[in-house]
C-alpha positions in Angstrom: -19.8 12.5 -17.9 -20.9 14.0 -14.8 -18.9 16.5 -12.7 -20.3 15.0 -9.6 -17.4 13.6 -7.5 -16.9 11.8 -4.0 -13.1 12.8 -2.6 -11.4 10.6 0.1 -8.7 13.0 1.1 -5.4 12.1 3.1 -5.8 8.6 3.3 -3.1 7.3 5.3 -1.4 4.0 5.0 2.0 1.9 5.5 3.2 -0.4 3.1 6.4 -1.5 1.2 7.2 0.8 -1.5 10.3 1.8 -3.3 13.3 0.6 -4.9 15.9 1.1 -2.4 17.3 -2.0 -0.3 16.0 -0.2 3.2 12.5 0.5 1.7 12.1 -3.0 0.9 12.5 -3.8 4.6 10.6 -1.4 6.1 6.8 -0.1 6.0 6.9 3.3 4.1 4.1 6.0 5.0 2.1 7.0 1.9 -0.7 9.5 1.9 -3.6 8.7 -1.0 -6.3 11.1 -2.6 -8.7 9.7 -4.4 -12.0 11.8 -6.8 -14.5 9.5 -7.8 -16.5 11.0 -10.6 -20.0 9.5 -10.4 -23.6 10.8 -11.2 -25.2 11.7 -7.9 -28.5 12.5 -9.0 -30.3 9.4 -8.2 -29.0 9.0 -4.7 -29.4 12.8 -4.1 -33.1 12.1 -4.8 -33.5 8.5 -3.1 -31.4 9.3 -0.1 -30.4 5.4 -0.2 -27.0 4.1 0.1 -27.9 1.4 -2.6 -28.4 4.1 -5.3 -24.9 5.7 -4.1 -21.1 4.7 -4.3 -20.4 3.5 -0.8 -17.1 5.4 -0.2 -16.8 3.4 3.4 -16.3 0.1 1.2 -14.1 1.9 -1.6 -11.9 2.9 1.2 -11.8 -0.2 3.2 -11.2 -1.8 -0.4 -8.3 0.3 -0.7 -6.3 0.6 2.2 -6.5 -3.5 2.5 -5.1 -3.7 -1.0 -2.3 -0.8 -0.3 -1.3 -2.2 2.8 -0.4 -5.8 1.8 1.2 -4.4 -1.6 4.9 -4.4 -2.2 5.5 -2.1 -5.8 8.5 -0.4 -6.5 7.0 2.6 -7.8 4.4 5.2 -6.4 3.1 5.1 -10.3 2.4 1.5 -9.9 0.8 2.0 -6.9 -1.5 4.6 -8.3 -2.6 2.8 -11.3 -3.6 -0.3 -9.3 -5.6 2.0 -6.9 -7.4 3.7 -10.0 -8.0 0.1 -11.4 -9.6 -1.0 -8.1 -11.8 2.1 -7.8 -13.1 1.3 -11.6 -14.3 -1.7 -10.5 -17.4 -0.4 -9.3 -19.5 0.4 -12.4 -20.9 3.7 -11.0 -17.5 5.3 -11.0 -16.8 6.9 -14.6 -13.4 8.4 -14.0 -10.9 8.7 -11.2 -8.3 10.9 -9.8 -5.9 9.0 -7.9 -2.8 11.1 -6.3 -0.3 9.0 -4.1 2.4 11.1 -1.8 5.4 9.5 0.0 6.1 11.7 2.7 9.7 12.2 3.2 10.9 10.1 0.4 13.6 13.1 -0.5 15.9 15.0 1.9 14.8 18.3 2.3 11.1 18.0 0.6 7.8 17.4 2.2 6.6 14.9 -0.1 6.9 13.6 -3.5 3.7 12.6 -5.4 2.0 11.1 -8.5 -1.3 12.1 -9.9 -3.0 10.6 -12.4 -6.6 10.2 -14.0 -8.3 7.2 -15.3 -12.0 6.7 -17.0 -13.9 3.7 -18.3 
């Protein structure tokens, strides 16, 4: 397992997320951080996108998925994002954090963080 990783931090999206009736009617803000562990030795030498994880494509895929999702729990959303990232065979392991700002009164955010591998 490599220690190399690609970081996507602070990816903002809006989706239906939550268990309360009002959360099911209106889009909620979520903030997503993704760490993708992948071997970057080859793309580091070749300087070719064909040898690398295309993180712009990962971002588009995650945003499209999240914005059309309707999960009750941020835990389930995080799990689904991790599974989506691991569809790329070059990604060995992924850490996903999902925050839901202002979900709790008097708290800046509530979040979950998971790590999944092959």
